[in-house]
MARGU-132989 format. One line per 8 residues: number of its first residue (from 0); their letters; for each residue x, y, z of C-alpha. Coordinates in nm, 3 decimals. Each point is the difference from the previous one (the first is absolute). Layout:
NUM = a = X:Y:Z | ...
***
This chain:
0 = mfflgnkd = 4.228:6.532:-5.487 | -0.179:0.127:-0.308 | -0.008:-0.155:-0.346 | -0.130:0.127:-0.331 | -0.013:-0.270:-0.265 | 0.305:-0.144:-0.166 | 0.314:0.171:-0.129 | -0.155:0.048:-0.342
8 = dkhiklak = -0.303:0.190:0.133 | -0.067:0.293:-0.235 | -0.068:0.231:0.292 | 0.340:-0.080:0.154 | 0.169:0.070:-0.333 | -0.180:0.331:-0.035 | 0.090:0.104:0.356 | 0.367:-0.081:-0.054
16 = kilkikki = -0.003:0.191:-0.330 | -0.148:0.306:0.173 | 0.262:-0.020:0.276 | 0.279:-0.009:-0.258 | -0.110:0.316:-0.180 | -0.136:0.202:0.292 | 0.077:0.043:0.368 | -0.314:-0.106:0.185
24 = ptlidyep = -0.069:0.172:0.334 | -0.087:-0.193:0.312 | -0.360:-0.064:-0.093 | -0.153:0.039:0.345 | 0.127:0.361:0.001 | -0.124:0.065:-0.354 | -0.326:0.201:0.001 | -0.157:-0.171:-0.307
32 = fkeilkvv = 0.057:-0.338:0.169 | -0.165:0.128:0.319 | -0.303:0.088:-0.212 | -0.004:-0.354:-0.143 | 0.006:-0.149:0.350 | -0.312:0.199:0.086 | -0.203:-0.172:-0.270 | 0.144:-0.352:-0.016
40 = ndkemlni = -0.050:-0.293:0.231 | 0.288:-0.224:-0.105 | 0.125:-0.186:0.309 | 0.341:-0.087:-0.146 | 0.064:0.361:-0.107 | -0.102:0.135:0.341 | 0.213:-0.256:0.186 | 0.314:0.086:-0.197
48 = adeietli = -0.064:0.372:0.044 | -0.028:-0.058:0.376 | 0.323:-0.204:-0.001 | 0.188:0.276:-0.183 | -0.132:0.257:0.247 | 0.111:-0.218:0.293 | 0.350:-0.036:-0.146 | 0.033:0.375:-0.056
56 = ksgpkldl = -0.118:0.079:0.352 | 0.244:-0.253:0.145 | 0.297:0.215:-0.119 | -0.036:0.273:0.267 | -0.075:-0.267:0.263 | 0.325:-0.179:-0.088 | 0.187:0.332:0.029 | -0.144:0.054:0.347
64 = klnslsde = 0.102:-0.350:0.101 | 0.353:0.057:-0.133 | 0.030:0.325:0.192 | -0.122:-0.171:0.316 | 0.250:-0.284:-0.038 | 0.277:0.248:-0.078 | -0.074:0.191:0.321 | -0.005:-0.325:0.197
72 = krklmaki = 0.331:-0.102:-0.157 | 0.163:0.330:0.098 | -0.110:-0.048:0.359 | 0.141:-0.353:0.003 | 0.328:0.120:-0.153 | 0.030:0.259:0.278 | -0.071:-0.274:0.251 | 0.278:-0.213:-0.149
80 = vllsqkln = 0.246:0.286:0.043 | -0.093:0.034:0.368 | 0.015:-0.375:0.061 | 0.336:-0.024:-0.175 | 0.138:0.280:0.219 | -0.131:-0.182:0.306 | 0.168:-0.323:-0.106 | 0.329:0.180:-0.065
88 = eeenikae = -0.008:0.160:0.344 | -0.096:-0.317:0.189 | -0.070:-0.363:-0.076 | -0.374:-0.030:0.025 | -0.163:-0.325:-0.111 | -0.345:0.154:0.006 | 0.115:0.289:-0.223 | 0.162:-0.246:-0.241
96 = veldntkn = -0.323:-0.201:-0.034 | -0.197:0.319:-0.048 | 0.247:0.113:-0.266 | -0.046:-0.325:-0.192 | -0.377:0.028:0.025 | 0.011:0.358:-0.124 | 0.215:-0.101:-0.297 | -0.252:-0.275:-0.083
104 = eiekineq = -0.283:0.256:0.013 | 0.189:0.222:-0.243 | 0.052:-0.294:-0.237 | -0.374:-0.070:0.008 | -0.075:0.366:-0.070 | 0.246:-0.004:-0.290 | -0.180:-0.301:-0.147 | -0.336:0.170:0.044
112 = mkdieltk = 0.128:0.317:-0.166 | 0.148:-0.202:-0.285 | -0.334:-0.176:-0.057 | -0.188:0.330:0.006 | 0.244:0.160:-0.245 | -0.043:-0.298:-0.232 | -0.379:0.027:0.026 | 0.021:0.374:-0.075
120 = delplkvg = 0.220:-0.064:-0.304 | -0.250:-0.256:-0.131 | -0.303:0.229:0.044 | 0.033:0.191:-0.332 | 0.041:-0.326:-0.191 | -0.305:-0.159:0.165 | -0.209:0.313:-0.056 | 0.114:0.010:-0.363
128 = elnelllq = -0.092:-0.366:-0.057 | -0.344:0.043:0.156 | -0.051:0.324:-0.192 | 0.072:-0.186:-0.327 | -0.238:-0.279:0.099 | -0.266:0.258:0.088 | 0.046:0.158:-0.342 | -0.054:-0.340:-0.165
136 = iiikyiyn = -0.321:-0.055:0.197 | -0.128:0.349:-0.079 | 0.062:-0.052:-0.372 | -0.181:-0.335:0.010 | -0.286:0.145:0.205 | -0.041:0.303:-0.226 | -0.003:-0.194:-0.325 | -0.233:-0.267:0.134
144 = nlsddkkn = -0.238:0.270:0.117 | 0.043:0.212:-0.311 | -0.119:-0.293:-0.207 | -0.310:-0.050:0.217 | -0.064:0.372:0.034 | 0.017:0.051:-0.376 | -0.257:-0.276:-0.049 | -0.223:0.158:0.264
152 = lnytnkri = 0.050:0.344:-0.154 | -0.095:-0.128:-0.346 | -0.310:-0.166:0.145 | -0.087:0.317:0.195 | 0.042:0.220:-0.308 | -0.216:-0.240:-0.200 | -0.273:0.006:0.264 | 0.017:0.381:0.017
160 = eelrield = -0.050:0.016:-0.376 | -0.289:-0.247:0.017 | -0.162:0.198:0.281 | 0.056:0.326:-0.187 | -0.181:-0.142:-0.305 | -0.277:-0.134:0.222 | -0.029:0.338:0.172 | -0.020:0.178:-0.337
168 = nlrekree = -0.277:-0.239:-0.106 | -0.187:0.061:0.324 | 0.027:0.375:-0.048 | -0.147:-0.035:-0.349 | -0.275:-0.221:0.138 | -0.075:0.256:0.271 | -0.022:0.282:-0.253 | -0.230:-0.211:-0.219
176 = ldsridsm = -0.229:-0.083:0.294 | -0.005:0.361:0.124 | -0.091:0.120:-0.350 | -0.276:-0.261:-0.040 | -0.150:0.073:0.340 | 0.006:0.374:-0.066 | -0.171:-0.051:-0.340 | -0.276:-0.218:0.146
184 = ysflhglv = -0.063:0.235:0.291 | -0.007:0.299:-0.231 | -0.251:-0.178:-0.226 | -0.236:-0.093:0.286 | 0.041:0.331:0.175 | -0.098:0.182:-0.318 | -0.312:-0.217:-0.031 | -0.134:-0.022:0.355
192 = gyeemekl = 0.176:0.273:0.198 | 0.197:0.002:0.325 | -0.277:-0.098:0.247 | -0.111:-0.301:-0.202 | 0.365:-0.105:-0.043 | 0.042:-0.012:0.377 | -0.305:-0.226:0.030 | 0.127:-0.228:-0.277
200 = dkkflk = 0.345:-0.016:0.161 | -0.152:-0.113:0.331 | -0.220:-0.255:-0.177 | 0.250:-0.159:-0.238 | 0.352:0.066:0.140 | 0.123:-0.214:0.285
***
């Protein structure tokens, strides 16, 4: 069982409002939701999505079970006809007992089929309820994360701007140093020449 706050939760109200004005698809089949599942790690959201998928997949399985029970019932009905004919032709205690047992088997099958039909009828309602709950959780998750992501984005943009300014300052510093070094080298080179400059470089530069 899943819960999401109290009845006055703003995310529940928003989800119900959305459902009133727009038909929401089954979210696990909705491509944008599949994209969200790839990037989130919300256990509650994933569990409900798995439960919805299990319910949807159970539909065809229930149909197969119904068909199997229906086939079994037809065989038992045919058996009843044969046993009834046998009893009409001759008094046979064994056939009478078998007839009663066969009727009991059919009653059990009827109960099973009734339960399966009821389960099938309830599937869309259960899927719809879980789909609404999933929508509430998604809304809550998105807005909680939007708030944090916006804060992180603002901080990131601020740091980018700070780093951009710092980088601009470093570029200016680099140009200033390059210009100063070039001026000093040009001055000494003009005075002493290339060969003497090489000797001075080896002597004074480390």
